[in-house]
N, C-alpha and C positions, 0 to 999 in steps of 0.2 A: 504493500500500500504506500502511495506517495503521501507523505504527511508533512505539514509545515512545522519545522522545529527551529527554535531560536537558541543558538549557542552563544555563550558569552566569549566568543572569539573575536579579537581584533583582526579579522581575516575575512575574506570573501566567503561568507557562509554557504552559499549555494553550491560551490564546488565540492564542499564536504557533504552537504546535506543529501544530495542524491546518491552519492557513492555509498553513504552509510545506510541508505534506506531502500536500495534496490539491489538486484542481482545482475551480474555481468555475463555476457557471452552465453546466453541461454541456448541450450540444445533441446532437441525433441526428447520427450520422456516424462516420466512422472516425477513429481516433486514431493519430498517428504516435508511435513510440517516441522518447524523448529522444535516445538514443544514435544512432538512425538519422538524426535531424534534425541532430545534430552532424556526423555523417559527411558528409551532403549539403552542409551549409553550409561546412565546412572544405575540402572537395575541389572543390566546384562553384560556390559562391556568394560566398565571402568576398572574392574579388578584385573581382567586380562591385560588391559593396556598398561596398568600400573606394573604388572609383572614384566611386560615386554621392555619397559624402560627402567626397571628397578627403582620404582618410586614408592615402594612399600613404606618407607620411613618418612614420606612427605605428607603434609596436610594438603589436600587437593580441594580447591574452591572454584566453583564456576563463576566466570565473569559475565555479568548480565549482557545480553546481546543487544545490538542495535536492531530495530525492526527490519525484517527482511534479511537477517544475517545468514551468511553462507556457511558458517562454521560454528561449532560449539567449542568454547575456549575456556581453559582452566589455568589458574595459578597453582603451582606446586612448590611448597616451601618446607624446608626441614628445620631442625633445631638450630642449625648454624646460619640461619637466614639465607641459605642458598636457594635461590628462586629460579624455577623454570616455567616456561609457558607451553602448555599442551594444547594443540589444535587438532580437532577432529572434524573433518569435512564429511557432510552427509548427503549433499545434493549430487545430481547426475550431470551438472553443468560442466564438469571438468573430468578429464580422463586420468588414468594412472600416468600416462605419458606427460600430461600437463604438470602434475605434481612432481614427478621426477625431475622435469626440466627446471621447475622452480627451485627445488631444494639443492640441486646440483649447482645452479647459478649462485645461490646464496653462499654455499660452501666455497665455491671458487672465489667470490668476492672476499670472504673472510680470510681464506688462506693467503690471499695476495694483498692484505693490508687494508681492505675496505672496512669502513666503520659500520658494520652490520651486526645484528644479533645472530649468532651462529646456530646452525642446525646440529642437534645431538643425535648420535646414532643409537639405535636400539641395542639390546644385548646380543642381537644377531648380527650387528654391524651394519644395519640398514638405515639410510636417511629417511626412508618412507616405509611405513607398515600399513597393511590393509587387513581388515577383518570383515567377513561377510556374516550378516545376521538378518533374519527376517526378509530375505530376498533383497537386501540392500548392502552395498559395499561402503564401508567407512574407511577413509584414508586418514592416517595418523602421523603427525610430526611433532617433535619436541624441540623447543628452542631455548637458548639461554635468554634470560630476561635482560633487556638492555639496561645499561647503567644509567641511573638518573630517573627523571620523570618528564612527562610532557609539559610543554609550556603552559597549557591550560590548567594543569594541576598546580602550577605555581602562580595562578591568577594573572598570567601574562606579565609577570614581573621578571626581568632578566637578572643576571648576577649583580648583587649589590656592589655599587661603586665601579661597575664596569660599563662603558658606553654600549648602547644597543648596536652600534655598528659592528662590534665584535661578533654578535650573533648573526647579523646579515652576512658578514664575510664568511663565517663558519658554515652557514647554510650552503653558500655557493661552493666553498672548498670541499665539503663533504660530497656534494653532488658531482663535482668535477672529478673527484677521485673515483667514484663509481663508474662514471662514463669513460674515464681513461682505462680502467681495468676492462670494461666491456669491449673496448677496441681490440683487445688481445684474446677475447674469449672464443674458445672452440668447443662447443657443447657436444655431449654425447646424445642428449635428448633435446629436442628443439621446442621452444615455446612458439606460439602462433605469431604471425605478423599482423601489423596494423590493418592491412587491406583484407585479411582473412575475415574480419568482422565488418570493418567500415567500408562497405562497398555499395554499389547502386542497388543490387538486388535486396540486400538486407535492409537498407534505408527505406526502399520503396514498400517493402512488406510491413515494416514496423511503424512508420509514420502514417497517420490517417490521411486519406485523400483530401479531406477538408483543409489540410495545411499544405496545399500544393506549392505555394510560394516558398515555404520553409524547405520543402523537399528540393526545389529547384536550386536554392541558395546552398544547401548542404552539398548537393551533388556537384555543383560548380566548384566549391572549395576543394572537394576531394579530387576533382579532375586537375586542379592546379597543383595539388600535392603530388599527384602521380608523376608530374614532370620534374620533380626535384631530384637532386643528386642523392644516390644511396651508397656512397662510398663508405669505406670502413671508418673514415673520420667524421662522418655525419649521421650514420645510420647504424644502430645496433641495439643490444638489449637495454631497455630503460625501465625505470621503476613504474612509471605510468600512473602513480598516485602519490607523488611527492608533495607532502604537506605536513604541517606541524602536528597532525593527529597520528602520523606514522613514523615518528622518531622521538627519542627521549634525549634530554640534555643533562649532562653531568654538571651541576651548578657549582662544583668546585673548580673544574677546569674549563668548562664551556664546550667540551667535546660532545658531538652529536652522534647518536647511534640509530641507524635506520632499520626498520623492520616492515612487515606486511608487504611482501612481494607478490601477493596473490594475483595482482593484475599485470605483472611484468610481462613485457612482450617486445618484439622487434619493432622499432619505430625510430623516428628521427630524434636525436638528442635534444633538439629544440623543443620537443613536446614537454619534456621535464623542465626545461628552462622557462617555458611559458607558464608552467605551473608555479615555478619559483617566483616569476614576476607577479602573478596574481596573489601569491601569499603576502606580498607587501602591502596590498591595498587596505587591509584591515587596520593598519596602523594610522591611516589618515582618512578613513571612510566617512568620518563625521565632520571633516573640514568643509565649510561652505564655499570656499574659494577654489574654483577649478584650477587656476594657475598654481596655487600653493600645493594642491594635490599632485599636479604634474611635476612640480619641482621636487617634491618629496620622492615621487616614484623614480624620477631620473637619478637622484642621489642614492636611493635604496638599491636600484638595480645595478648602478655602477659599482657600488661596494660589493654586492653579491657576485658580480662578474669578475671582480678582482680576485675574490676567493676561488671562483670556478677556474679561471685561467691560470691560477697558481698551480693547478694540478693537470690541466689538459688544454689543448688548443681548440679554438672554434673559428671558422672562417667568418670574416665580416659579412660576406655575402649571405651566410646562414643567419647571422644575427639580424640582418635587415628583414628577415622573414618573421620576426617576433610577432607583428600584428596578425599574420596569417595563422601562426600556431596558437595564439590566444583564441582565435576563432575555432580552431580545431579542438581546443579544450572545451569550448562551448558546445560543439557538436557532440563530444563524448558525454557531456553532462545531460544534454537533451535526450540522447539515446538511452542513457541510464534511466531517465525518468519514464520514458515510454516502455522500456522493458519492464519496469515496475508495474505499470498499468496492465501490461500483457500478462504477467505472471499472476497478479492478484485477481484478475477478472473484474476489477472495479470499472465503473464507468469512467471514460476519459474526462479529464478536467484540466484546467490550467490556472493555477493560483498565481499570485503576483510575482513570485520568484521565477517560476517557469515561463510566465508571460514575458518577463524581462529578457531572459535568455533568447527566446524566440524572436522578440522584437529586434534585438541586436543583430541577429543573423538575417532576418528578413530585410531590414533597412541598411544592412552592411555598415553597422556602427562598430568601429574598431575599439580596441582596448576596453572591452566590456562596458562601453559607454561611460567610463570613469571620468572623462573630460568633456562629455557631451551634455547637451541640455536635457536629455532623457534622465540623467542621474539626479537623485535627490539625496542630499546628505542627511535629511531627516528620516527617510525611509530607504536606506541603501538597497540597491539592486532589486527594486520592486517596481512593477508596472501594473496597470489595471488588469484585473482578471478578464479572461475571455473564454468563450465557449469553443469547443472543438467539434 
């Protein structure tokens, strides 16, 4: 179900909103209800899983899920305050190959110095385990808990006495390191590529015919994207969901540790950089002066890019495509929203936040309208509701 939720994030909330509340890359097949999955896992599987990962001495607590969650997630903590994160996937929207590709990529990043939460092998030496029960396959992974906490858990207060620019720089530096490592990655198992999902057939089937202009604009942007360079320096494995909900910060050192590679895929590195750009908007979203918002964003992204380019190179010709990739981020969020409608079976609707995204694409308003007359600092990223 698509539901309007207000987070206390100084961040462009919509980008997180629909990711947290919908499922991605849906395939044909039946869907297990989250509560049913929890019931099966807690009553029939958790003991076996605990034995697989030798967690018998750990206290295991389930983390409340976001609506539409794709996984059942637990914290596992022992008397030494050693904490692990247990993730059990129950939906049919991903294959064994998808999961293997994800965990192999994470292990590669960790082994080569990427600041990511590592995957832990089971007692059988596997990064991925699977258990079949009640005609359902459950895929199981165990991760180290990232050092530190999320920024929201610290009420968006950065390290005391340290300028916020350190955080902006570190965000770029952390992402740059991951991208540099991806340029040398040779996987055994392949994740999907951007156009495996974002293509004309999928868009045409997903988006209702009443939104013909939206479809036209989306397909036009995808055609533009198809012409871009896909060399090793511009195209590779990306996180595809890089935001402050998916990394923790060590507030003693400022180090950022990234997790949740559930959506990782082959795409242009600029997609993650566009996500990094949008992450900065929350810090100035209530500023009434558009010129001041623009100046802040220029300074913010310049600092983040200094961190990024300290780890990897990016061509200026690709950086010039930032407005395009912000629009591609928009497409990804709109697709997420309509996938949620499709899965839930609920009547299509378009609240103020989804209407805002659609308006930006239909009217070709760049930079998420942040410097445009459409934007209201009193009601950020909202537009009048519309029927579909």
